[in-house]
N, C-alpha and C positions, 0 to 999 in steps of 0.2 A: 851203961854201955850196952853192953852186951846181951841183957834183956831183949834188949829196945832192935837191937839186929838181929835177935832168935824171933822175935814177933814178926818181922818183916820177913824172911825167910819164911816163916809159917803161912804169912799171906798169901807171897806169890807160891807157894806149892799149892794153894787150897785152891788157886784163881786157876791155873793149869789144872790143876783134876779137872775141875769145874767145864772148861775150854774142852778138853776131851772126852767127858759124858757129854757134853752138849752134842759134839762132832758126831759120837759114835750112833745118840739117841736121832739124830737127821738121816745117817745114811740108815740107818734101821728103816727109819721111817719109808724112807724112798725106796730102797731096795725091796722091801716088804708091803708097799702100798698094794691095796687090793688082792690078796695074800690069803688064804686062808691055812690053817695048822696042816692041814690036810695036802696041802698043795693046789688045791683048786681058784681059780679065779674070783676073787669078790666083786658082785657088780657094785657100780659105784650110784648112790640115788642124786638124779641131777631133776633139774626143771627143763620144760621145755617149750618155745614157741613156734607158730606156723612163720612161714615165709611168704612177704604179703606183697601182693602188686597193687600199683595207685598211683597218681599225681603228687608230686612233693614240689614245695617250694624254698630256693635257697634264698634265704632271710638274712640280710644283716642289720644291726641294732647300732643308731650312732646317739651320741649325746651333742644333747643342744641348749640354744637357748631362745627364747619367746620375744619378738621387738615388735612395737606398735607399726603394722602398716603403712600408717601414716600420722606426721608428727608434724607439729608447726608452735613457734612462740610466738605468743599476740605479745602485741605491744603500740601503746600509743604514736600517734604521728607528729602530736604538738605535746611540748610540756606541761606541766600542771599537777595541781593537787588532788589527788582520787578521792573523791564524792563518795561514791559506790563503787561496791562489789556485788552485783547481781549474782554469780557461781561462785561457788569454791570447790572445795577437793572433791573427787570422785562424781560432781553431777554432771547430767549431760547440757550440752550443748547443739542447739541446732543451727543449721548455716545461717547466716545475715541475722542470726538474736542480736543483741545489745549486751554485753556483759562486765563494763562498766562504763562510770562516767565520770570527767575531771570538771573541775572547778572552770566556770565557762564565762566570769563576768568581766573577765580581761578582753575576751574575745567580742563579745556582746559590743561590750563598748569600740572594739576598733571596727567591725559591722557601722556602729552609727554612725560613727566619723567618716568612712569611705562612704556611706550615703549623704551626707552634708558637702564631702568632697565631689562627690559626681553632681551633685544642686547646683554647686557654682561651676562646675564645669559647663553644665548646659545654659547655664546664663550667660556664661561667657561665648559660647557660640553661639547663640542667641544675639547676641551684641554684635559677632566678630560678621556674622551673617547681615543682619541690619546694615553696618554699614559696609558693607563690600556691596551690597544691593545700592547704595549711594553712592560708591564713589564709580560703580559702573555707567552709571547712569548720566553721573557728569561727566565722564570722559566722553559718551555719547555725542553731550550736548557740546562739548566743546568741538570734538571731531567736525559736528557738521558746523557749525560756524567757522570754523576753519577751510571748510571746504568754500563756504559763502566768502570767506574774506574777511569776515569782521574782527576774530579771533587773532594772536599773533602763533606762534612756533613756540616760545615760551610758555605761553597756555596751556596748549597741546601737551606739550612733556609735563607738565607739572600735575597735569589730571591725568595720566598716564602712571607717574610714580605715584601716585597716592590708591590707584587702582592697583597696583602691582601688592602693596604696602598692606592693603586692607584684604585682600586675596592672602600672604603671607600669615597675616593676624588671623583671617579664617581658618587658615591649614593647623594652624598653632593650636585653636581651640578646640577643633574635629577631635586633634590629637589625645589631647588633654583630658577628654571627655571619653576617649577611647582605652586611654591608660586610667581614668576614675570607675570606667565600668570595668576593667579588669580587678582593680583594687576591692571593688566591692565584694566582687567573685570570690577572688582570693582569701576574704574574710570569713565568708560565709564558709566558704569550705574549709578553712581552719577551723571554725567553731561548729561545724558539723563533728570534726575530729575528734571534741571532747567526750563526745558517745564512740566508746570501741566496739566495734562489732566484730563478731566473730565469722569473718568471711576464707572460704575456699573454694577451690574447682576439683571437680569428682570426686569420686569416693560416693562412701555413707552419707545421707544426709542429715546425719547425728554424730557426734564425736563426747569424747569425755573430756574432762578437764584431771590433766595430769599432775600436775604443779604450779602450787601458786606461789609467785613470789613476792607481792605487797600487801599492805595493809589497808585498809580505808585510813584518809589521812596523811600519808604520806605524799611528798612531794617526788617528782616522776619526771626524767629529763625525757623528750623526742628520741623515739625508740630504745626507751628503755625496757625489758623484760615486764609482762604483768600475771602472763599465765601462759601455761604448755597445755597445748590440746592434742589428743592422740586419736587415731582410729583404731577401734577393738574389733570392728567384722567386716571385712577377714582380718584373721590376727596372721604376721608374719614369726616366719621358725626359721631358725640358722642352724645347721650343721658343718663340721669339715670332715673333709670324708679323702684317705689316704690314693695314690696311683693305683692301687689294686683295685678299687672298686669303682672308680672313677668311672672307665669305659663302660659297667653297667647301668650308669644314672644314664635318665634322658627326663625330658620337661615332660610333665602330663602323667609320669609315674606316680601310682597311690602308696599314700604314706600312712601309716598305723602310728600312733602318738600317746603317750602317757605322763603322765606327771604325778611329783608326788605328793599335791596340792589335793586332788581327786584319784586315788589310788586304785578305785573300784571303776573308774571308767575309759573308756579308749577314746580317743577324737583322730579321726579320719582327716586327713588332707591331701597335696599332692605337691610334686616341687613346679616350681614354678622358673626359678632361675639357676643356671650351674656358671660358674665361675669360669672365664678363659684359663687365668692361669692359678697356678700353686703358689703360696706363702714359701719363700725360702726358706725361711727360717723351721716351719714345721712341716714341707712338703706334702701340703694339704691345699685343697680347693673349697673354698667356698658356696657351699649350696644352700640356697632361700625355697623355702616353702611358703604355701599359701594357704591358710586352716579356716575353713567356717570357725565361724563365734556369736550366732544368734544368741546366744544366753549369756555371753558374754562372761565366762567361769574363767578363760586361759587369759593371764594377765601378761603384759612385756616385763620380760625381765624372769619368767618361771623355766624355771631349769626343767628339760625334756628328754626321753628317749621317745626317736624318731626309728620305725621300725619298715624297711624297704626290701619289697620281694625283687630281690634282683634276677633271679630265672625261675622259671615254671619249667619242670621235667614230668612231662606224661608217662605211665605203665610203666615208671622204675623198680625196681624188685628192691623191696624193703625187709630188714630185718631188726628185731630190738635194738637198741644201743650196749645192752648189757650181753648180748651174744658175742659180740666182739672180743674178742682175747688175743693175746701175743705168747707166742713160743719160739726162743730163738730169735730175738729180733721180728719177726713176724706175723701184721696183721690176719687173724683168719675168723673162723667158726667149728665148731663141730656139728657136724651134718646127723642127723639120728638118723641109725640106718634098721625103718622098723620091723625086718624080717627079723634082723638078728641079734636086735636090743644091743647094736656098737655104736659108739661115737668115731664119727669118722673128720678126720683134721683135712678140715678144706681151705688154705690160701684165699685173701681175698682183697681185691682194690675199693674202699669207700670211695664214697663222694658226700654228697650235702647229709647234713643233720635236720631234722625236724622232727620236734614234740616227740622224744625219746626215742625215733626211729633213725636208721643208718641207711641211705642208700648203697646197696653192694652193684656192684659194674662188674658181675657176670650176669648175664641173661637165663640160664642153662638152672640157675640156683633155683630150687623146690624143697617142699616136705615141710621138716622142723629143724630149728636147732637149737642148743641147749645155751640157756640163759643163765644158770645155777649151777654151782658144780664145777666149773673148767677146772678150778684147780686139781681136781681128782683123776683130771681123766689128760692120758694119751692119745694118740692115733689109733683107732681099733680096739680100746676099753671099754668092757661090758658095764653095761649101767641099767640101771632101773628106775622108773618115774614114778615114785608114790601116791602122786596127785592121779596118775590115771587109773591106777588101780583103786585109788578111793573113790573115784568119781564110776566106775565100774561096777563096785560093792553096791555103792548108792543105787546104780539102777538095777540092780538083782534085789534089794530090798523091795524097792518100789513096786516090782512086778510081783 
């Protein structure tokens, strides 16, 4: 136990000595940074870059998903057994194309039955027409005889009743003919429904089968889904934006898109619709994009990164992002005093970032800024730029 306590005491003592040595080392380093043995100040080697002016864009990248611009599920209007499917998954479909056929034997028989019923109805109407003609002539004859006093009132009433009965029979026969014609037309329509066609309005004349729900030989009920058909050109993209970016968006705004499926390609589109409400759960608004997709490389369900130019700034003051550093919690840059070869600390306010450049909101900034070696500098520190010396030596050699 005594040896163990002694060992612990030695370890604690060693840690304390090490902490003191580290503190002394960094104090010496900070206090003596840039100082020679003779007391003169040593120039710190740095790298510098020019301050530029130019146009900048404030861009934001949003994650999103691709969706079909139009999608519908194709279903038969009548029940039956699927005899043939003319398309399959990923096949192209033209507007009006027949994509499936159902067993039509039952519907063909229904058409034949309806035709027979129509023939009977026409015959009944013809019979009723002739009977009505005879009843009309009989009534006219009895009426004439009654005026001459040859026939009685009872005979006239009987002829009138016969005329009315035949008139009613004629109307019934005519109605039965109309019903028979309608039934025949209905059965013909149902027969035509056994050939399932892909019909849609607007958009592209050609679409693609996204999903198949049945196989040949299966019996399906009316309105049961057969195929899902989507439009891929153009294709839609959906992103969600927060409140801080919402005000900078507008319809028609250009969008640049990338997807993991084609890492080396960039696609372009534009904002098509912006939702007027935010979702309470996420505090984000839905934004829909429209993207040309003539080669049909983009597919619904793909993950996308959509970059939108929210704002453009002309003649902006730009410095490399590496030049911006902090001193005492304040952002700034070290300007290069070309005449005295010193670093001058200049607090700055920054704006947008683009391609490794940062906008500086100080219009009077010019010259060069330090981009490498700021950790060695304080305001007024002497500097040396080895790269400038190297370039100068190279020019002398060439001469």
